[in-house]
C-alpha positions as MATLAB code, in Angstrom:
seq = 'XXXXXXXXXXXXXXXXXXXXXXXXXXXXXXXXXXXXXXXXXXXXXXXXXXXXXXXXXXXXXXXXXXXXXXXXXXXXXXXXXXXXXXXXXXXXXXXXXXXXXXXXXXXXXXXXXXXXXXX';
ca = [
    -171.754  -37.639   53.781;
    -170.993  -36.811   57.411;
    -171.552  -39.188   60.302;
    -173.849  -38.139   63.104;
    -173.566  -39.510   66.631;
    -176.645  -40.518   68.585;
    -177.722  -38.164   71.358;
    -177.091  -40.920   73.896;
    -174.472  -43.643   73.406;
    -175.602  -47.251   73.251;
    -172.606  -48.301   75.339;
    -171.739  -45.746   78.002;
    -168.492  -45.233   79.877;
    -169.874  -46.990   82.953;
    -170.662  -50.040   80.766;
    -166.951  -50.501   80.014;
    -165.280  -52.530   82.758;
    -161.822  -52.873   81.214;
    -159.789  -52.681   78.029;
    -156.822  -54.801   76.956;
    -154.342  -52.924   74.749;
    -152.658  -56.099   73.566;
    -155.877  -57.933   72.622;
    -157.926  -54.861   71.604;
    -160.646  -56.259   73.855;
    -163.317  -54.406   75.794;
    -164.945  -56.203   78.716;
    -168.485  -54.898   79.240;
    -171.228  -55.186   81.812;
    -173.681  -57.986   81.099;
    -176.405  -55.538   80.044;
    -174.058  -53.707   77.641;
    -172.861  -56.985   76.147;
    -176.495  -57.972   75.524;
    -177.015  -54.666   73.673;
    -174.057  -55.444   71.418;
    -175.345  -58.974   70.806;
    -178.557  -57.408   69.491;
    -176.699  -55.373   66.819;
    -177.395  -56.273   63.210;
    -174.508  -57.497   61.085;
    -172.807  -54.462   59.536;
    -174.080  -51.975   62.137;
    -171.757  -48.958   62.300;
    -170.251  -47.820   65.593;
    -167.984  -45.051   66.846;
    -165.599  -45.084   69.791;
    -165.545  -41.656   71.385;
    -163.859  -39.824   74.250;
    -165.651  -36.724   75.507;
    -167.908  -36.854   72.429;
    -164.861  -36.723   70.122;
    -164.750  -39.610   67.665;
    -161.573  -41.656   68.019;
    -162.493  -44.198   65.328;
    -165.404  -45.689   63.421;
    -166.050  -49.304   62.566;
    -168.641  -51.950   61.823;
    -170.096  -54.720   63.973;
    -169.602  -58.097   62.321;
    -171.278  -61.340   63.339;
    -168.595  -64.055   63.541;
    -170.819  -66.405   61.525;
    -171.136  -64.089   58.552;
    -169.829  -65.106   55.167;
    -169.307  -61.469   54.176;
    -165.940  -59.818   54.542;
    -165.054  -56.309   55.636;
    -161.412  -55.846   54.798;
    -161.161  -52.058   54.729;
    -162.408  -51.005   58.164;
    -162.067  -51.595   61.863;
    -164.560  -54.249   62.926;
    -166.051  -55.373   66.228;
    -167.110  -58.886   67.057;
    -168.199  -60.842   70.097;
    -165.764  -62.694   72.308;
    -167.358  -66.140   72.276;
    -164.630  -67.625   74.500;
    -164.315  -64.520   76.626;
    -167.484  -63.690   78.588;
    -168.915  -60.182   78.081;
    -166.055  -59.219   75.776;
    -165.947  -57.566   72.388;
    -162.892  -57.420   70.155;
    -161.996  -54.620   67.755;
    -159.990  -55.856   64.788;
    -158.504  -54.595   61.573;
    -160.831  -55.990   58.940;
    -162.915  -59.150   58.948;
    -161.974  -61.905   58.931;
    -158.587  -60.167   58.839;
    -156.702  -57.364   57.158;
    -155.903  -58.134   53.525;
    -152.220  -58.093   52.540;
    -151.332  -54.638   51.274;
    -154.494  -53.027   52.710;
    -154.140  -50.043   54.994;
    -156.488  -49.023   57.814;
    -155.883  -46.039   60.097;
    -155.448  -48.047   63.307;
    -156.642  -45.864   66.173;
    -157.662  -48.743   68.475;
    -154.954  -47.729   70.959;
    -155.251  -44.004   70.311;
    -153.261  -42.087   72.979;
    -156.323  -40.094   74.130;
    -158.398  -43.259   74.492;
    -155.628  -45.095   76.342;
    -154.939  -42.147   78.671;
    -158.641  -41.873   79.524;
    -159.009  -45.601   80.215;
    -155.802  -45.595   82.285;
    -157.002  -42.634   84.347;
    -160.263  -44.494   85.028;
    -158.436  -47.674   86.073;
    -159.901  -49.657   83.168;
    -156.687  -50.404   81.304;
    -155.519  -54.002   81.645;
];
């Protein structure tokens, strides 16, 4: 089964204010952060550059009792205003599990750096 991107992204490039390579954290505009807060637990997402998928993942509510140990996950930065974190698994990567970690993909990082959004 192939994934299909929406015609218009939920979070657009202009909604991304900055990205931290070391924390895997996106800081968003207030309106974009509110859109993410409205996601349902387990909602799929894709990070793209020029409509090319860099990686897929799932939005996870930090209060969920479910785990997602075989995918990249996104959750809200409760102690970091308007921030979302992309992680390997939820609540963490299981020992011995392997996930193709593209969170700091060179194309993504180069694009964010060029736009002055890399922190």
